[in-house]
C-alpha positions in Angstrom: 26.2 -24.5 14.9 26.5 -21.7 17.5 24.9 -18.4 17.8 26.6 -15.8 15.6 26.4 -12.1 16.3 26.2 -10.6 12.9 23.2 -8.3 13.1 24.5 -5.6 15.4 22.3 -5.5 18.5 20.4 -8.7 17.7 21.8 -12.1 17.0 21.3 -14.4 14.1 19.3 -17.3 15.5 20.9 -20.7 16.0 20.0 -22.5 12.8 20.5 -25.4 10.5 21.0 -23.0 7.6 24.4 -24.6 6.8 22.9 -28.1 6.5 20.0 -26.8 4.4 22.5 -25.1 2.1 24.6 -28.3 1.9 21.5 -30.3 1.0 20.5 -27.7 -1.5 23.9 -27.9 -3.2 23.4 -31.7 -3.3 20.2 -31.1 -5.3 17.5 -31.0 -2.6 15.1 -28.4 -3.9 12.9 -28.6 -0.8 15.8 -27.8 1.5 16.7 -24.9 -0.8 13.1 -23.5 -0.7 13.1 -23.9 3.1 16.4 -22.1 3.4 15.3 -19.2 1.3 12.1 -18.9 3.2 14.0 -18.9 6.5 16.5 -16.3 5.3 14.0 -13.7 4.2 12.8 -12.6 7.7 16.4 -12.4 8.9 17.4 -10.3 5.9 14.5 -8.0 6.3 15.4 -7.4 10.0 19.1 -6.9 9.0 18.2 -4.2 6.4 15.5 -2.6 8.5 18.2 -1.4 10.9 20.4 -0.2 8.1 18.3 1.2 5.3 15.2 3.4 4.8 12.0 1.4 5.1 11.2 1.8 1.4 14.4 -0.1 0.5 14.2 -3.0 2.9 12.2 -5.4 0.8 14.2 -4.7 -2.3 17.5 -5.2 -0.5 16.3 -8.5 1.0 15.2 -9.7 -2.4 18.4 -8.7 -4.1 20.4 -10.6 -1.4 18.3 -13.7 -1.9 19.1 -13.4 -5.6 22.8 -13.0 -4.8 22.7 -16.1 -2.5 21.2 -18.0 -5.4 23.8 -16.7 -7.8 26.7 -17.3 -5.4 25.6 -20.6 -3.9 28.3 -22.5 -5.8 30.9 -20.5 -3.7 29.6 -21.8 -0.4 31.8 -24.4 1.3 29.7 -26.8 3.4 32.7 -27.4 5.7 32.6 -23.8 6.8 29.9 -21.9 8.7 27.0 -20.6 6.6 26.2 -17.5 8.7 29.5 -15.5 7.9 29.1 -16.4 4.2 25.5 -15.0 4.3 26.5 -12.0 6.3 29.2 -11.1 3.8 26.7 -11.2 0.9 24.2 -9.1 2.9 26.9 -6.6 3.9 28.0 -6.2 0.3 24.4 -5.7 -0.8 24.0 -3.1 2.0 27.1 -1.2 0.8 25.8 -1.3 -2.8 22.5 0.3 -1.6 24.4 3.0 0.3 26.5 3.8 -2.8 23.3 4.0 -4.8 21.7 6.3 -2.2 24.7 8.6 -2.4 24.5 8.8 -6.2 20.8 9.4 -6.3 19.9 13.0 -6.4 17.9 14.3 -3.5 15.8 17.4 -3.4 14.7 19.2 -0.3 11.0 20.0 0.0 10.1 23.6 0.4 8.7 24.7 3.7 5.7 26.0 1.8 4.8 22.8 0.1 1.7 23.6 -2.0 -1.4 21.7 -0.9 -4.7 22.0 -2.8 -7.5 23.5 -0.8 -10.5 21.2 -0.7 -12.5 23.3 1.7 -15.0 24.5 -0.8 -15.7 21.0 -2.2 -16.1 19.7 1.4 -18.5 22.5 2.2 -20.5 22.0 -1.0 -20.8 18.2 -0.3 -22.0 18.9 3.3 -24.6 21.4 2.0 -25.8 19.0 -0.7 -26.0 16.2 1.9 -28.1 18.5 4.2 -30.4 19.6 1.3 -30.9 15.9 0.2 -31.8 15.0 3.8 -34.6 17.5 3.6 -36.2 15.8 0.6 -38.6 12.8 0.7 -36.5 9.6 0.7 -37.8 8.5 -2.7 -36.8 11.9 -4.2 -33.4 11.9 -2.6 -32.7 8.4 -3.8 -33.7 9.1 -7.4 -31.6 12.3 -7.5 -28.6 10.5 -6.0 -28.7 7.6 -8.3 -29.4 9.5 -11.6 -27.9 12.9 -11.1 -25.0 12.2 -8.8 -24.0 8.6 -9.5 -24.8 8.5 -13.2 -27.3 5.7 -13.4 -30.0 5.7 -16.1 -33.6 6.3 -15.1 -34.3 2.6 -15.8 -31.4 1.4 -13.6 -32.6 3.8 -10.8 -36.1 2.4 -11.2 -34.8 -1.2 -10.8 -32.7 -0.2 -7.7 -35.4 1.7 -6.0 -38.4 -0.4 -6.9 -40.1 2.7 -8.5 -41.4 2.8 -12.0 -39.3 4.8 -14.5 -42.0 7.4 -14.7 -42.1 7.8 -10.9 -38.3 8.2 -10.9 -38.5 11.0 -13.4 -41.3 12.7 -11.4 -39.3 12.3 -8.1 -36.2 13.8 -9.8 -38.3 16.8 -11.1 -40.0 17.5 -7.8 -36.9 16.9 -5.8 -34.8 19.3 -7.9 -37.5 21.9 -7.6 -37.5 21.5 -3.8 -33.7 21.7 -3.8 -33.7 24.9 -5.9 -36.1 26.6 -3.5 -34.1 25.4 -0.5 -30.9 26.6 -2.1 -32.5 30.0 -2.7 -33.6 30.2 1.0 -30.1 29.1 2.1 -28.6 31.9 -0.1 -30.9 34.5 1.3 -30.1 33.5 4.9 -26.4 33.3 4.4 -26.2 36.4 2.2 
């Protein structure tokens, strides 16, 4: 079988797809699975040049389904590639028609985007404040107050007793409160 130019710039590789399809029609399931696996990359390249990227995979899959449904129409005495290209082309045209029917809406130039600046600033300040605490206090506050662990779970994770976790949380929060007051006084 010769090289067939059915993909625009590129060429369909020389293949034994026709003999695989003929074997598949004779009942060889392995040949059919091999054929479908070999067709998938070619179909994806074919559609990648013709359709938006989000549609390529679906178009390739639909074409494989169409090949399966139309396999009884393939004549093994004729070349396989033009038969496949015709199915792929019809599926491509179906996709173009569907794109034409689908409503599109232009995005505004002033596309609203939520401002996360305050949350980022708060997270950075909290990180700085926690860094000023003793490591045991920072760990206890992060686990219990920020991540939602129970005091007992935090004790198991840190190796501290439950009582010590409570004390570290109390002392750490007191230090955070005084540091926050200093920060507020400095930054007005």
